[in-house]
LOBA-700353 format. One record per residue (C-alpha): residue in one letter; y, x negated, z; residue number from 1. Coordinates in nm, 2 decimals, always signed. Layout:
LOBA-700353
NODE A Y X Z NUM
...
***
This chain:
LOBA-700353
NODE M +9.73 -11.04 +7.88 1
NODE K +9.43 -10.87 +7.71 2
NODE R +9.11 -11.05 +7.63 3
NODE H +9.18 -11.09 +7.25 4
NODE L +9.49 -11.15 +7.03 5
NODE V +9.41 -10.99 +6.70 6
NODE S +9.74 -10.82 +6.61 7
NODE A +10.10 -10.85 +6.71 8
NODE S +10.08 -10.48 +6.80 9
NODE D +9.84 -10.58 +7.08 10
NODE L +10.14 -10.72 +7.27 11
NODE T +10.37 -10.52 +7.49 12
NODE H +10.73 -10.63 +7.55 13
NODE D +10.62 -10.79 +7.88 14
NODE D +10.32 -10.96 +7.71 15
NODE A +10.54 -11.11 +7.44 16
NODE L +10.80 -11.24 +7.69 17
NODE L +10.52 -11.38 +7.91 18
NODE I +10.39 -11.58 +7.62 19
NODE L +10.74 -11.70 +7.51 20
NODE D +10.83 -11.80 +7.87 21
NODE T +10.49 -11.98 +7.91 22
NODE A +10.55 -12.16 +7.58 23
NODE E +10.88 -12.30 +7.73 24
NODE E +10.68 -12.45 +8.01 25
NODE M +10.43 -12.59 +7.76 26
NODE A +10.71 -12.74 +7.55 27
NODE Q +10.82 -12.94 +7.86 28
NODE V +10.47 -13.06 +7.91 29
NODE S +10.45 -13.17 +7.54 30
NODE S +10.77 -13.38 +7.59 31
NODE R +10.62 -13.59 +7.87 32
NODE A +10.44 -13.92 +7.85 33
NODE V +10.11 -13.76 +7.95 34
NODE K +10.08 -13.44 +7.75 35
NODE K +9.76 -13.30 +7.89 36
NODE L +9.68 -13.02 +8.13 37
NODE P +9.33 -12.97 +8.28 38
NODE T +9.35 -12.59 +8.25 39
NODE L +9.06 -12.55 +8.00 40
NODE R +8.85 -12.84 +8.11 41
NODE G +8.49 -12.73 +8.06 42
NODE R +8.58 -12.45 +7.82 43
NODE T +8.47 -12.46 +7.45 44
NODE V +8.70 -12.33 +7.18 45
NODE V +8.58 -12.30 +6.82 46
NODE N +8.81 -12.31 +6.52 47
NODE L +8.63 -12.09 +6.27 48
NODE F +8.82 -12.13 +5.94 49
NODE F +8.69 -11.95 +5.63 50
NODE E +9.02 -12.04 +5.45 51
NODE D +9.19 -12.37 +5.39 52
NODE S +9.47 -12.45 +5.63 53
NODE T +9.67 -12.75 +5.74 54
NODE R +9.94 -12.64 +5.98 55
NODE T +9.76 -12.36 +6.16 56
NODE R +9.43 -12.54 +6.21 57
NODE T +9.59 -12.87 +6.32 58
NODE S +9.83 -12.68 +6.55 59
NODE F +9.55 -12.50 +6.73 60
NODE E +9.34 -12.81 +6.76 61
NODE V +9.63 -13.01 +6.92 62
NODE A +9.70 -12.72 +7.15 63
NODE E +9.34 -12.69 +7.26 64
NODE K +9.31 -13.07 +7.32 65
NODE R +9.63 -13.08 +7.52 66
NODE L +9.47 -12.81 +7.75 67
NODE S +9.16 -13.03 +7.78 68
NODE A +8.93 -12.79 +7.60 69
NODE D +8.61 -12.90 +7.41 70
NODE V +8.70 -12.83 +7.05 71
NODE I +8.46 -12.75 +6.77 72
NODE N +8.60 -12.73 +6.41 73
NODE F +8.40 -12.51 +6.18 74
NODE S +8.48 -12.50 +5.81 75
NODE A +8.31 -12.25 +5.57 76
NODE K +8.29 -12.52 +5.31 77
NODE G +7.97 -12.73 +5.36 78
NODE S +7.84 -12.49 +5.62 79
NODE S +7.57 -12.22 +5.62 80
NODE V +7.83 -11.97 +5.51 81
NODE S +7.83 -12.14 +5.17 82
NODE K +7.46 -12.06 +5.16 83
NODE G +7.52 -11.69 +5.22 84
NODE E +7.52 -11.67 +5.60 85
NODE S +7.70 -11.36 +5.73 86
NODE L +7.99 -11.35 +5.98 87
NODE K +7.76 -11.18 +6.23 88
NODE D +7.50 -11.46 +6.22 89
NODE T +7.77 -11.73 +6.24 90
NODE A +7.92 -11.55 +6.54 91
NODE L +7.57 -11.52 +6.71 92
NODE T +7.52 -11.90 +6.65 93
NODE L +7.85 -11.98 +6.82 94
NODE Q +7.77 -11.75 +7.11 95
NODE A +7.44 -11.93 +7.15 96
NODE M +7.63 -12.26 +7.17 97
NODE G +7.85 -12.12 +7.45 98
NODE A +8.18 -12.06 +7.28 99
NODE D +8.45 -11.94 +7.53 100
NODE A +8.70 -11.86 +7.25 101
NODE V +8.70 -11.84 +6.87 102
NODE V +9.01 -11.90 +6.66 103
NODE I +8.93 -11.73 +6.33 104
NODE R +9.10 -11.75 +5.99 105
NODE H +8.94 -11.53 +5.72 106
NODE S +9.03 -11.41 +5.37 107
NODE A +8.91 -11.06 +5.46 108
NODE S +9.16 -10.84 +5.64 109
NODE G +9.01 -10.70 +5.96 110
NODE A +8.75 -10.98 +6.01 111
NODE P +8.90 -11.09 +6.35 112
NODE L +8.91 -10.72 +6.47 113
NODE R +8.54 -10.68 +6.36 114
NODE L +8.45 -10.99 +6.56 115
NODE A +8.65 -10.88 +6.87 116
NODE R +8.50 -10.53 +6.87 117
NODE S +8.14 -10.65 +6.82 118
NODE D +7.90 -10.76 +7.09 119
NODE W +7.82 -11.08 +6.89 120
NODE L +8.06 -11.29 +7.10 121
NODE H +8.14 -11.27 +7.47 122
NODE G +8.45 -11.49 +7.45 123
NODE S +8.81 -11.43 +7.34 124
NODE V +8.90 -11.39 +6.97 125
NODE I +9.23 -11.52 +6.84 126
NODE N +9.35 -11.42 +6.49 127
NODE A +9.47 -11.72 +6.30 128
NODE G +9.54 -11.51 +5.98 129
NODE D +9.32 -11.25 +5.81 130
NODE G +9.37 -11.17 +5.45 131
NODE T +9.70 -11.00 +5.38 132
NODE H +9.69 -10.83 +5.72 133
NODE E +9.83 -11.03 +6.02 134
NODE H +9.90 -11.37 +6.17 135
NODE P +10.02 -11.30 +6.53 136
NODE T +10.06 -11.66 +6.66 137
NODE Q +10.28 -11.74 +6.36 138
NODE A +10.50 -11.44 +6.46 139
NODE L +10.51 -11.57 +6.82 140
NODE L +10.62 -11.91 +6.72 141
NODE D +10.89 -11.77 +6.49 142
NODE A +11.02 -11.55 +6.77 143
NODE F +11.01 -11.85 +7.01 144
NODE T +11.22 -12.05 +6.76 145
NODE M +11.46 -11.76 +6.71 146
NODE R +11.51 -11.71 +7.08 147
NODE R +11.58 -12.08 +7.14 148
NODE H +11.86 -12.06 +6.88 149
NODE L +11.99 -11.71 +6.92 150
NODE A +11.92 -11.60 +7.28 151
NODE P +11.81 -11.90 +7.49 152
NODE G +11.68 -11.85 +7.84 153
NODE L +11.36 -11.74 +8.02 154
NODE G +11.31 -11.36 +8.02 155
NODE R +11.54 -11.31 +7.73 156
NODE D +11.44 -11.10 +7.42 157
NODE L +11.60 -11.06 +7.08 158
NODE S +11.78 -10.73 +7.14 159
NODE G +12.06 -10.68 +6.89 160
NODE R +11.97 -10.97 +6.67 161
NODE R +11.94 -10.90 +6.29 162
NODE I +11.65 -11.08 +6.12 163
NODE T +11.61 -11.08 +5.74 164
NODE M +11.27 -11.15 +5.58 165
NODE V +11.28 -11.23 +5.20 166
NODE G +11.01 -11.26 +4.94 167
NODE D +10.65 -11.16 +4.90 168
NODE I +10.62 -10.90 +5.17 169
NODE L +10.32 -10.73 +4.99 170
NODE H +10.08 -11.02 +5.04 171
NODE S +10.23 -11.17 +5.36 172
NODE R +10.04 -11.14 +5.68 173
NODE V +10.34 -11.33 +5.84 174
NODE A +10.58 -11.05 +5.75 175
NODE R +10.36 -10.78 +5.90 176
NODE S +10.31 -10.96 +6.23 177
NODE N +10.68 -11.05 +6.25 178
NODE V +10.80 -10.70 +6.19 179
NODE L +10.58 -10.57 +6.47 180
NODE L +10.66 -10.84 +6.72 181
NODE L +11.04 -10.87 +6.65 182
NODE S +11.08 -10.49 +6.68 183
NODE T +10.89 -10.51 +7.01 184
NODE L +11.14 -10.77 +7.12 185
NODE G +11.44 -10.55 +7.02 186
NODE A +11.54 -10.72 +6.70 187
NODE Q +11.65 -10.53 +6.39 188
NODE V +11.44 -10.64 +6.09 189
NODE T +11.53 -10.60 +5.72 190
NODE L +11.29 -10.68 +5.45 191
NODE V +11.43 -10.79 +5.11 192
NODE A +11.20 -10.82 +4.81 193
NODE P +11.15 -10.70 +4.45 194
NODE P +11.02 -10.34 +4.45 195
NODE T +10.69 -10.46 +4.32 196
NODE L +10.64 -10.68 +4.62 197
NODE V +10.72 -10.42 +4.88 198
NODE P +10.40 -10.26 +5.03 199
NODE I +10.32 -9.89 +5.00 200
NODE G +10.38 -9.72 +5.33 201
NODE V +10.65 -9.96 +5.44 202
NODE E +10.87 -9.66 +5.54 203
NODE S +10.64 -9.63 +5.84 204
NODE W +10.71 -9.99 +5.96 205
NODE P +10.98 -10.04 +6.22 206
NODE C +11.23 -10.20 +5.98 207
NODE E +11.47 -10.14 +5.70 208
NODE V +11.42 -10.23 +5.33 209
NODE S +11.68 -10.37 +5.09 210
NODE Y +11.66 -10.50 +4.73 211
NODE D +12.00 -10.68 +4.75 212
NODE L +11.98 -11.02 +4.92 213
NODE D +12.35 -11.09 +4.89 214
NODE A +12.45 -10.77 +5.07 215
NODE V +12.23 -10.85 +5.37 216
NODE L +12.30 -11.22 +5.43 217
NODE P +12.65 -11.19 +5.59 218
NODE K +12.50 -10.97 +5.86 219
NODE S +12.19 -11.18 +5.94 220
NODE D +12.13 -11.40 +6.25 221
NODE A +11.82 -11.55 +6.09 222
NODE V +11.68 -11.55 +5.74 223
NODE M +11.31 -11.61 +5.69 224
NODE M +11.20 -11.70 +5.34 225
NODE L +10.85 -11.62 +5.24 226
NODE R +10.63 -11.80 +4.98 227
NODE V +10.52 -11.61 +4.67 228
NODE Q +10.14 -11.60 +4.73 229
NODE R +10.01 -11.64 +4.37 230
NODE E +9.66 -11.70 +4.50 231
NODE R +9.65 -11.34 +4.62 232
NODE M +9.80 -11.18 +4.31 233
NODE N +9.60 -11.02 +4.04 234
NODE A +9.89 -10.91 +3.82 235
NODE A +10.24 -11.00 +3.72 236
NODE F +10.48 -10.89 +4.00 237
NODE F +10.80 -11.03 +3.85 238
NODE P +10.91 -11.15 +3.50 239
NODE T +10.95 -11.52 +3.56 240
NODE E +11.00 -11.78 +3.84 241
NODE R +11.35 -11.83 +3.72 242
NODE E +11.43 -11.46 +3.75 243
NODE Y +11.28 -11.44 +4.09 244
NODE S +11.47 -11.74 +4.21 245
NODE R +11.80 -11.61 +4.08 246
NODE R +11.76 -11.27 +4.26 247
NODE Y +11.57 -11.37 +4.57 248
NODE G +11.59 -11.75 +4.62 249
NODE L +11.81 -11.91 +4.89 250
NODE D +12.04 -12.18 +4.77 251
NODE G +12.34 -12.35 +4.91 252
NODE L +12.59 -12.08 +4.79 253
NODE R +12.39 -11.81 +4.96 254
NODE M +12.34 -12.01 +5.28 255
NODE A +12.72 -12.04 +5.30 256
NODE A +12.74 -11.66 +5.31 257
NODE L +12.54 -11.66 +5.64 258
NODE P +12.73 -11.65 +5.98 259
NODE E +12.79 -11.99 +6.12 260
NODE H +12.52 -11.95 +6.40 261
NODE A +12.25 -11.82 +6.16 262
NODE I +11.93 -12.02 +6.10 263
NODE V +11.70 -12.04 +5.80 264
NODE M +11.33 -12.02 +5.86 265
NODE H +11.01 -12.06 +5.66 266
NODE P +10.65 -12.03 +5.77 267
NODE G +10.54 -12.29 +5.52 268
NODE P +10.42 -12.42 +5.29 269
NODE M +10.75 -12.41 +5.10 270
NODE V +10.78 -12.40 +4.72 271
NODE R +11.10 -12.59 +4.67 272
NODE G +11.31 -12.47 +4.38 273
NODE M +11.17 -12.12 +4.38 274
NODE E +11.22 -11.93 +4.71 275
NODE I +11.43 -12.21 +4.86 276
NODE T +11.62 -12.50 +4.72 277
NODE A +11.59 -12.86 +4.85 278
NODE E +11.95 -12.85 +4.97 279
NODE V +11.87 -12.56 +5.20 280
NODE A +11.52 -12.69 +5.31 281
NODE D +11.67 -13.02 +5.41 282
NODE S +11.98 -12.88 +5.58 283
NODE P +12.03 -12.89 +5.96 284
NODE R +12.02 -12.50 +5.97 285
NODE C +11.66 -12.50 +5.85 286
NODE T +11.41 -12.49 +6.13 287
NODE V +11.08 -12.55 +5.94 288
NODE V +10.99 -12.87 +6.12 289
NODE E +11.09 -12.72 +6.45 290
NODE Q +10.87 -12.42 +6.39 291
NODE V +10.57 -12.66 +6.35 292
NODE A +10.64 -12.82 +6.68 293
NODE N +10.70 -12.49 +6.85 294
NODE G +10.37 -12.37 +6.71 295
NODE V +10.18 -12.61 +6.93 296
NODE S +10.36 -12.49 +7.25 297
NODE V +10.31 -12.12 +7.16 298
NODE R +9.94 -12.17 +7.09 299
NODE M +9.90 -12.36 +7.41 300
NODE A +10.06 -12.07 +7.59 301
NODE V +9.83 -11.81 +7.42 302
NODE L +9.51 -12.01 +7.51 303
NODE Y +9.64 -12.08 +7.86 304
NODE L +9.69 -11.71 +7.93 305
NODE L +9.38 -11.58 +7.76 306
NODE L +9.14 -11.84 +7.91 307
NODE G +9.32 -12.00 +8.20 308
NODE G +9.46 -11.71 +8.39 309
NODE A +9.62 -11.37 +8.37 310
NODE T +9.97 -11.50 +8.45 311
NODE L +10.16 -11.83 +8.47 312
NODE A +10.16 -11.79 +8.85 313
NODE D +9.78 -11.83 +8.85 314
NODE H +9.81 -12.18 +8.72 315
NODE P +10.16 -12.32 +8.80 316
NODE I +10.26 -12.63 +8.61 317
NODE R +10.41 -12.92 +8.80 318
NODE T +10.48 -13.29 +8.75 319
NODE D +10.31 -13.54 +8.98 320
NODE A +10.48 -13.85 +9.12 321
NODE S +10.39 -14.06 +8.81 322
NODE G +10.56 -13.81 +8.58 323
NODE A +10.23 -13.69 +8.43 324
NODE A +10.17 -13.32 +8.37 325
NODE A +9.94 -13.17 +8.63 326
NODE E +9.82 -12.84 +8.75 327
NODE E +9.85 -12.70 +9.10 328
NODE S +9.56 -12.50 +9.23 329
NODE T +9.64 -12.19 +9.42 330
NODE S +9.43 -12.05 +9.70 331
***
């Protein structure tokens, strides 16, 4: 594992499998009566969020606390940032406070990379979403969920699996990270979207592009629906919501066209009735709630490996006689 996690492209095939396998161990810890590990005791992790977030911020905070880290939540609203403080000065302040890691979410694409390449911070930088660029831990938890359903087992990747991503590809950092990570893990990715919501240069991505959702569904092992991100749009990218839903929404009829083993995914938040119907969102094949739970395990694994040790062998997890999660020190 490297020092930072800024992009899904930072991860090799072995790196990705190490995180997914470690997350399986963390999931077992999370199911026990005592859910804490002492791995990051004495370490300080700062959640530096310049954008509003519910799932990602809460998921990271739970993960950090389960690893016994000291957690500082920093929100741009009500802070010196709202008075005009720069990212550099904020980072220098956090460094002076002794931050060992910073989890950053920013509206500007490239902000986490700028932070990681600077000498403002000496700790690790974890990208929790930057603009329309990337969201690597979301891609990891999605891959973790897919592997559990489609190729269960430690050391297994997603070779030969066909993953379809549908919706607003242009503004989706989740789509970019997933394409990179899933291809690294051997999956075949197909993007489906209106032509106006397909990024320029997508032909260089390791994936295929289709504009016909109905033609792709019968061959898909997993379908990930993406939210239309109106807050990032500065023009009209499709005629009406009804037209978008008719062409690219997932309803019960389309779900029935999927293979029996296929799952339906969504990174959240869902807009019911537009990209996904309530019937699909509430069906047993939809993994949205499972993805949230898996997010905690995956983020625990990332923090564990970046701050706690280079490999899982450095900090083996065991259960003591009382059934509580514990850590076994190695000499």
